[in-house]
N, C-alpha and C positions, 0 to 999 in steps of 0.2 A: 504492499500500500504506500511505502514511500515516496516522495515524486523525485521523480528528475527530469531536466531537461532532454531532450530530444532531438538533435539537429542529423540531418541525412544533407551530405553534396555530392554528387558527380557519384551515386552509389554507394558510398561510404556512411557509416551511421555509428553513433556514438551518443554513449546516456552519460551527462553530468550531473550527479548525485546532489542535489543540492543539501546533502547533510555535511557533503563537504564543504558549498558554497556558500552555506551559511555563516560558516567560520574566514574565506578565503575570499569571496566575494564575487574575485576573479580570476580567470583561467585564460592564457594565451595559450593559442593552441595550432595548427594545421589539420583539419581535414578534407579528405577530397582532392587533396591539392590549394585549398583555398587557406590561406591564414585565416583566425578568425580570433576573436575574442568572448568568451562565455561570460557573463556579467548574472548577478544576482545583489537583490537592495533588501534584506529580508526586511527592512521598516514601511517598503512600499509592496513587497509584495511581486519587484520586479524583475524575470527572467528573460534577460534582453540577448541576441547573438547578434554581435555587428562583424561585418568583412573589414581588416584593420588595416587596408590599406588604405592609405590617403598621399595624392598626386604621386604614387608610384614608390612609395616608401612604404615597409610593412613597418606597422608601430608595433611598441610593447608597452602593456600598459598594467600599472599598480592603483592602488587604494591611496586619498590622497587624506583619508582622514577625513574629511570635510563632507558635509549636508549642505543641502538648496532644498528646501521645500523637503526634509527631509529624507530626500533621494542623493544616494551617494556621489561623489562628483569623482572621478579617474582621473589620471592623469599619465599620458603617454611620456617614456623616460627618453627617449628621444627631443623632444625639444620643452619637456615638463610644461605644454600648454593643458589646463585642465579639462575635460569632458561631462556633460551632464549624462549620465547613465541612462536615464530615463528619457530622455530625446536622441542622444547619439550626437549632441551639437558642443562642438569646442566654444567654451565660454571664458574663458580668459588665454591669452597667452599668443605666442608665436601664429599659432593655428586657428585662432578663433575666428569663427564664421563656418569652419569648416562643418560638415557632417558624414557620420559612418552608415554607411551603405547598411541596412536593417536586413537579415535574413530571414527564412521562416525556421520557427522552430518553437514546440509543445509542452509544455509543462505537465505531464503524465504520469502514472503511476508505474514501479521497476517491474511489478509483474505483466502488464500491457506490453513493454517495449519486450523482455524476456521473452516472451512469448512469440513476440513477431519478428524479434530479429537475435534466434537462439546465436549467431555469430557476430552481432554487433560488439564494437569495441567499449569499455568503459571504462571513467576516469578510476584511476586506483584510489585508494587511501592511502597508499606509500610516499607521501607529499615529502616526509622530510619534514615535518612539523609534528609537534604532538599537540594536539586536538581533540576535544570529546565529539569525533564524529558520531552522528545520529542524536546527539540531543541538543534541544531548542535552548540558545540563551534567552529566545523572548518569549515563556510561554504565558498565554490567555492574550496576547497583543493583538490578535484578529476576530475577538469577541468585539460583535458590533455595539455593543453600548462603549466602546473604549474611545476616547480619542487618541489621535496618532502624537505619537513619541517623537518630542523636539521640534513642533512644528510649529515653523513663520513661514507667512506667506499670505496669500490673497485668501479671503473670508471662502471658505469650504460651501458650494452648493449645496444647500438641504435637500436635494431628490432625493439622495439615498444617505443611509449612516456613513460619517467619514472614511471606514475601514471595511466597507462591504468590497465584498470581490468581484472583480469586473475581468470581462474582456474587452478590452479595445480596439478594434478595428480606426482605420482611415485611409481613404484612397478621395484622390482627386479635392484635398483639404475639407473635405465632410470627415470627421472625427464623429463616432460613435459606440458608447457603451454597454455591452448587452449585461447586465446583473449577472452573476451566478446563481441568484435565487428564481429568475425566468427561467434561464437554461436549463436549470433543473427538473424546472418545473414542466418543460417544453421537450428538452434533450435534442429535438434539433430543429433550425431557423434556416429558412429562406428567407434572403434578405438579397436588394441592393443600396449597396454603400459607394455614393460618385454615382461612377460608369461602370461599376464592377460586379459584378452576381455572383455571390456568397453562399455558403452556408455553413453554417455551426452546429457540431455533432459535440453532445456532450455524455457523460456515461461517470457512474459511480464507480467506486473503488481507489479514490486517491485520499491519503493524509493528507491534512492540512499540517505548515512542518511551521505555523505559529502558533499551535494550539497547546498539547502537551509538551511538561519536556521532553521525552523522549518521541521522537517525530513518528513514529512509525505506529506510535499510539495517538496521533491526534485524530481528530474528528472527521469522518469521510466530507468532504467538499465537493466530491470529479472533481472530472478535468475537462478541457475545451478543447478543441482545433475548427481554423476554420480553413476552408478550401474555396479554391473557385467552381463555381456553378458550370461554369463554360467545359466542356470536353469535347473535344476534334470537333469546334465548331456549332455543335450544339448544346441548347441553354436544357439543366435538368432539374426537377424538381425532386426533393426526397421530403419522404415523411419513416417514421418507425413503426417496423411490427417484429415485435418479440424481440432481440436482442440485435438486432439487424435492422440497418438503414439500406429501406427498398429509395429508387428511382423509379418514380410513377412513368416515365417515359418508354424505359423498354422493363421494368422489373426486376432489374438488375440487383443482387444483394451488394452492400457496402460494410466493411466494417470499421468501426472507429478510425483508423491510420488512413482511408482513402480509398482502401481497397475494394475492388470490385469483386468477390468472391464466387461468385453465379447468374448464370443468365447471359443473354447476350451478349456484355459487358465484361467476363470475366474476363482480368488478366488484367484489367487498363485500371488507372492510379489515377485518382483526382491531382490536380496540381496546390499543393499549401500555397495560403498566402500567411502574410506575416500578421498577427494576432498579438496581442500582447496580455499575460496578467500583469495585474494592476489593481492595487486598493483605491477605492473613490477620489480619496483624499488628495491623493499627488498627481494622477491623472487630470482631475479637477485643475489643478495649479498650473500645468502645463495647457490643458484644453477646455477654458470658459466655455468657451462655446459647443461644448459636444451634445449634443442630442444621444437622450440614454432610451433604449430599445422597451416598449413595455407591451 
């Protein structure tokens, strides 16, 4: 039930356990020939993956120890510019104004990952550091009645509790937040964001990393992934039947990770799009104009 960040690039796939990232927050890596930085800010529940090449130079990132809107500020060791983890934008230093390219990634349960990718790579706990991997230093943090820790910033819109869990998408300048409470109720949402036709799948079975002292004991908050609904030029519409997602157009059956299991489209795969896990207060601080899906 423990959460991991699933990243797949050029047929390579790897899991980055939150139990490690909770303590280190940043992993510089290369996957499928692409230099990436995998980041996690516990105070915002933001698991975000970027390509770390800027102006043809591969950057190496570290934690600055500073926060803005309770969100992690990274720095690159090449220029010592500061980067906002929540947006991927350089906000101080030589590279101010540059933005890192966001890469699709999903926070899913370890069980889902290992069943789908039995030969997949996994970030090792042999980090050279003595940390209590598997323990949560922020017990009870994501209780919806809590206020965000150390938050200083714009007034938080009251449409959702400040630490409500959301999945956030933005296309063509149109940001939208899907509350996990709604996702858990519907489990599949067909939508259009900007010019992008998307579908969001939600399944139960993933523990919150911010609930109990032991991550694996955390409450089941489920996990969500977003995909394009356009496949080979055809627009698909999805519904839930039993444990599988079915497209109305062909009757094919799909799993949570966007793989067609049976039917006319068996063997096809949906294209995952960038969708970010966030706590509402942090996303709203950066994107106050966000529409909330209801």
